[in-house]
C-alpha positions as CSV (number, residue, x, y, z in Angstrom):
1,M,65.4,119.4,47.4
2,A,65.6,115.8,46.4
3,R,64.8,115.4,42.8
4,K,61.5,113.6,42.0
5,K,61.8,109.8,40.4
6,Y,59.4,110.8,38.2
7,D,58.2,113.8,36.2
8,I,56.2,114.2,32.9
9,G,57.8,117.5,32.1
10,G,60.8,115.9,30.3
11,I,58.7,113.8,28.2
12,N,57.3,113.8,24.8
13,G,54.2,115.7,25.2
14,N,52.5,113.4,22.7
15,A,49.5,111.9,24.8
16,Y,50.1,108.3,24.4
17,C,53.5,108.7,25.4
18,I,52.3,110.5,29.0
19,M,49.6,108.0,29.4
20,G,52.4,105.0,29.0
21,Y,55.1,106.8,31.2
22,V,52.3,107.1,33.5
23,T,51.5,103.4,33.7
24,T,55.1,102.3,33.7
25,A,55.9,104.5,36.6
26,M,52.4,102.9,38.3
27,S,53.7,99.3,37.2
28,Q,57.5,100.1,38.7
29,E,56.0,101.3,41.9
30,S,53.3,99.0,42.5
31,E,54.4,97.4,45.4
32,L,55.2,100.8,47.0
33,M,51.6,101.9,46.0
34,G,50.6,98.4,48.0
35,W,48.9,97.6,44.8
36,N,48.6,93.5,44.1
37,L,48.3,92.8,40.4
38,D,44.2,93.1,40.4
39,E,44.5,96.6,42.1
40,L,47.0,97.6,40.0
41,K,45.6,96.9,36.9
42,K,42.0,98.6,38.4
43,A,44.5,101.6,39.3
44,K,45.7,101.7,35.8
45,D,42.2,101.5,34.1
46,D,40.7,104.4,36.2
47,Y,43.9,106.1,35.4
48,L,43.5,106.0,31.7
49,A,39.6,106.1,31.7
50,D,40.2,109.6,34.0
51,A,43.0,110.8,31.5
52,T,40.9,110.2,28.2
53,S,37.6,111.6,29.5
54,S,38.2,115.3,28.4
55,D,40.9,117.3,26.9
56,Y,44.7,117.1,26.6
57,N,44.7,119.6,29.4
58,H,42.7,117.5,31.2
59,L,45.3,114.4,30.3
60,V,48.3,116.5,31.9
61,D,46.8,117.5,34.9
62,V,45.5,113.7,35.9
63,S,48.8,112.6,34.7
64,K,50.8,115.2,37.0
65,A,48.7,114.0,39.6
66,M,49.1,110.2,39.4
67,V,53.0,110.9,39.0
68,E,52.9,113.6,42.1
69,R,51.1,110.7,44.1
70,I,53.6,108.2,43.5
71,N,56.6,110.8,44.2
72,N,55.0,111.5,47.4
73,A,55.2,107.7,48.5
74,I,58.6,107.3,47.2
75,K,59.7,110.6,49.4
76,A,57.3,108.9,52.7
77,R,58.9,105.8,52.1
78,R,62.7,107.2,51.8
79,N,61.9,109.5,55.1
80,K,60.6,106.8,57.0
81,M,63.6,104.9,56.4
82,R,65.9,107.7,57.4
83,T,66.4,108.3,61.5
84,T,69.5,110.4,61.4
85,A,69.4,114.1,60.4
86,I,71.2,115.7,57.7
87,V,71.3,119.1,56.3
88,G,68.0,121.2,55.7
89,D,66.0,118.5,58.1
90,T,63.9,120.9,61.2
91,L,64.6,119.4,64.1
92,R,63.2,120.0,68.1
93,I,65.6,119.2,70.6
94,V,63.7,116.8,73.1
95,E,66.6,116.8,76.0
96,M,70.2,118.1,75.8
97,K,72.8,116.7,78.2
98,G,73.8,119.7,80.5
99,E,71.7,122.5,78.9
100,P,68.3,122.2,79.9
101,S,67.1,125.4,78.2
102,Y,67.5,124.1,74.9
103,S,65.0,121.1,75.3
104,G,61.9,122.3,73.1
105,R,63.9,124.2,70.7
106,V,63.6,123.9,67.3
107,G,65.4,124.7,64.6
108,V,67.1,123.8,60.7
109,V,70.3,121.5,60.6
110,E,73.3,123.4,59.2
111,L,75.7,121.3,59.3
112,V,76.6,117.9,60.8
113,D,80.6,117.8,61.5
114,S,83.2,114.9,61.0
115,I,82.1,113.4,64.8
116,G,78.4,113.7,63.9
117,Q,77.3,116.5,65.6
118,I,74.8,118.0,64.5
119,H,74.7,122.0,64.3
120,G,71.7,124.4,63.4
121,S,70.1,127.5,63.8
122,W,68.6,126.4,67.5
123,G,71.8,128.3,69.1
124,G,75.4,128.2,69.7
125,C,75.5,124.0,71.4
126,A,75.6,121.0,68.7
127,I,73.5,118.0,69.3
128,Q,75.4,115.0,70.1
129,P,73.3,112.1,68.9
130,E,74.9,109.6,71.0
131,H,74.0,111.8,74.3
132,D,71.2,114.0,73.3
133,T,67.4,113.2,72.3
134,Y,66.1,114.8,69.1
135,E,63.2,114.1,67.0
136,I,62.8,114.9,63.2
137,L,59.9,117.2,62.4
138,E,60.3,117.8,58.6
139,H,63.0,115.9,56.4
140,A,65.0,118.2,53.8
């Protein structure tokens, strides 16, 4: 599993440090989150109002939720950009040339060899991306 970019677990537990960390993350990822300057200001104001509306545990919960929202957006962008399979991805074989019984099989990528063939838990045949068709169901 890929490491998350933002994690409040490793920072000073002071409430102001947590809020500073989260608002900085919001600023750094504002474009990814689809916020223009006014929307970023509103998002920060809403976050801070909610975070400070109750006790410390609530602040931590609200902060974790915002960081998770940002991390999920980062992961979605990364997965959208990647179209080739890597170890750990879950694939569905759409068509395997010469092997009609493999169509529809689902499995997890176990190895991508030196010539680019994809081996996995779907059976003994490797996917040859230049000839076969597959879809990535879930990124590692």
